[in-house]
GULOMI-454618 format. One record per residue (C-alpha): chain; residue number from 1; x, y, z negated. Coordinates in Angstrom, 3 decimals, m for minus. Example, Ala and Ser with C-alpha at 12.3 -4.5 7.8 and 13.67 -1.06 7.14 Angstrom:
# residues 2
@cadena:A	num:1	east:12.300	north:m4.500	up:m7.800
@cadena:A	num:2	east:13.670	north:m1.060	up:m7.140
This chain:
# residues 94
@cadena:A	num:1	east:120.740	north:48.043	up:m151.819
@cadena:A	num:2	east:121.577	north:50.105	up:m148.744
@cadena:A	num:3	east:123.110	north:53.564	up:m149.005
@cadena:A	num:4	east:119.936	north:54.989	up:m147.475
@cadena:A	num:5	east:117.802	north:53.387	up:m150.188
@cadena:A	num:6	east:120.217	north:54.509	up:m152.919
@cadena:A	num:7	east:120.040	north:58.071	up:m151.605
@cadena:A	num:8	east:116.237	north:57.929	up:m151.428
@cadena:A	num:9	east:115.886	north:56.773	up:m155.042
@cadena:A	num:10	east:118.486	north:59.260	up:m156.258
@cadena:A	num:11	east:116.582	north:62.124	up:m154.625
@cadena:A	num:12	east:113.284	north:60.767	up:m155.918
@cadena:A	num:13	east:114.635	north:60.734	up:m159.468
@cadena:A	num:14	east:115.712	north:64.376	up:m159.187
@cadena:A	num:15	east:112.318	north:65.428	up:m157.833
@cadena:A	num:16	east:110.395	north:63.441	up:m160.445
@cadena:A	num:17	east:112.390	north:65.062	up:m163.236
@cadena:A	num:18	east:111.800	north:68.520	up:m161.755
@cadena:A	num:19	east:108.009	north:68.207	up:m161.698
@cadena:A	num:20	east:107.202	north:65.925	up:m164.650
@cadena:A	num:21	east:107.648	north:66.189	up:m168.389
@cadena:A	num:22	east:108.176	north:62.664	up:m169.693
@cadena:A	num:23	east:106.334	north:60.704	up:m170.930
@cadena:A	num:24	east:103.481	north:61.379	up:m168.544
@cadena:A	num:25	east:100.745	north:59.719	up:m166.533
@cadena:A	num:26	east:102.068	north:58.862	up:m163.095
@cadena:A	num:27	east:99.957	north:58.032	up:m160.033
@cadena:A	num:28	east:101.080	north:55.193	up:m157.748
@cadena:A	num:29	east:99.304	north:54.686	up:m154.405
@cadena:A	num:30	east:99.599	north:51.659	up:m152.155
@cadena:A	num:31	east:97.916	north:50.089	up:m149.146
@cadena:A	num:32	east:97.882	north:46.330	up:m148.544
@cadena:A	num:33	east:96.079	north:43.858	up:m146.333
@cadena:A	num:34	east:92.827	north:42.615	up:m147.814
@cadena:A	num:35	east:94.390	north:39.315	up:m148.823
@cadena:A	num:36	east:93.707	north:37.742	up:m152.218
@cadena:A	num:37	east:97.309	north:36.594	up:m152.775
@cadena:A	num:38	east:98.763	north:40.017	up:m151.953
@cadena:A	num:39	east:96.162	north:41.813	up:m154.074
@cadena:A	num:40	east:96.794	north:39.474	up:m157.006
@cadena:A	num:41	east:100.544	north:40.010	up:m156.711
@cadena:A	num:42	east:100.123	north:43.792	up:m156.702
@cadena:A	num:43	east:97.741	north:43.766	up:m159.654
@cadena:A	num:44	east:100.132	north:41.507	up:m161.556
@cadena:A	num:45	east:102.899	north:44.115	up:m161.184
@cadena:A	num:46	east:100.822	north:46.629	up:m163.151
@cadena:A	num:47	east:99.456	north:44.399	up:m165.934
@cadena:A	num:48	east:102.226	north:45.397	up:m168.321
@cadena:A	num:49	east:101.445	north:49.108	up:m167.922
@cadena:A	num:50	east:97.793	north:48.970	up:m168.971
@cadena:A	num:51	east:97.031	north:51.210	up:m166.011
@cadena:A	num:52	east:93.779	north:52.562	up:m164.660
@cadena:A	num:53	east:93.063	north:51.007	up:m161.272
@cadena:A	num:54	east:91.088	north:52.534	up:m158.410
@cadena:A	num:55	east:90.483	north:50.325	up:m155.370
@cadena:A	num:56	east:89.022	north:51.351	up:m151.990
@cadena:A	num:57	east:88.472	north:49.300	up:m148.854
@cadena:A	num:58	east:88.999	north:50.491	up:m145.295
@cadena:A	num:59	east:85.888	north:50.831	up:m143.146
@cadena:A	num:60	east:86.331	north:47.354	up:m141.635
@cadena:A	num:61	east:87.628	north:45.933	up:m144.931
@cadena:A	num:62	east:90.918	north:44.871	up:m143.332
@cadena:A	num:63	east:92.976	north:46.936	up:m145.813
@cadena:A	num:64	east:92.682	north:47.909	up:m149.453
@cadena:A	num:65	east:94.126	north:51.032	up:m151.020
@cadena:A	num:66	east:95.089	north:50.974	up:m154.671
@cadena:A	num:67	east:95.714	north:53.823	up:m157.057
@cadena:A	num:68	east:97.327	north:52.917	up:m160.356
@cadena:A	num:69	east:97.539	north:55.552	up:m163.067
@cadena:A	num:70	east:99.961	north:54.597	up:m165.810
@cadena:A	num:71	east:101.757	north:56.343	up:m168.634
@cadena:A	num:72	east:105.502	north:56.087	up:m168.089
@cadena:A	num:73	east:108.451	north:57.264	up:m170.148
@cadena:A	num:74	east:110.891	north:58.350	up:m167.441
@cadena:A	num:75	east:111.679	north:58.747	up:m163.767
@cadena:A	num:76	east:113.724	north:55.554	up:m164.081
@cadena:A	num:77	east:110.544	north:53.664	up:m165.020
@cadena:A	num:78	east:108.795	north:54.987	up:m161.898
@cadena:A	num:79	east:111.691	north:53.978	up:m159.661
@cadena:A	num:80	east:111.925	north:50.552	up:m161.282
@cadena:A	num:81	east:108.238	north:49.919	up:m160.562
@cadena:A	num:82	east:108.563	north:51.068	up:m156.928
@cadena:A	num:83	east:111.499	north:48.677	up:m156.468
@cadena:A	num:84	east:109.559	north:45.774	up:m157.993
@cadena:A	num:85	east:106.475	north:46.438	up:m155.862
@cadena:A	num:86	east:108.507	north:46.913	up:m152.663
@cadena:A	num:87	east:109.147	north:43.138	up:m152.661
@cadena:A	num:88	east:105.480	north:42.480	up:m151.816
@cadena:A	num:89	east:105.093	north:41.588	up:m148.129
@cadena:A	num:90	east:103.463	north:44.301	up:m146.048
@cadena:A	num:91	east:102.948	north:46.816	up:m148.850
@cadena:A	num:92	east:102.824	north:50.479	up:m147.927
@cadena:A	num:93	east:103.753	north:52.949	up:m150.667
@cadena:A	num:94	east:102.295	north:56.434	up:m150.385
């Protein structure tokens, strides 16, 4: 992992711990192309968390936004999930 990425995740962990009391429900938001394989891959990443899923399509249905609400035990769990999901081609994390 690059130093820039390490710094980003280190700062994210500090901020998450400042504003959340763990365990808590955490909201993940992503945008992906409206492609079945990509959508399936993203959904698969959240199966183990038993999360609530909210899905919205762009006006021309080219993109899909996903909100996953999941109960997590720590900032490390949040960061781990972001790292796992970042491997999906073309994903945008909000």
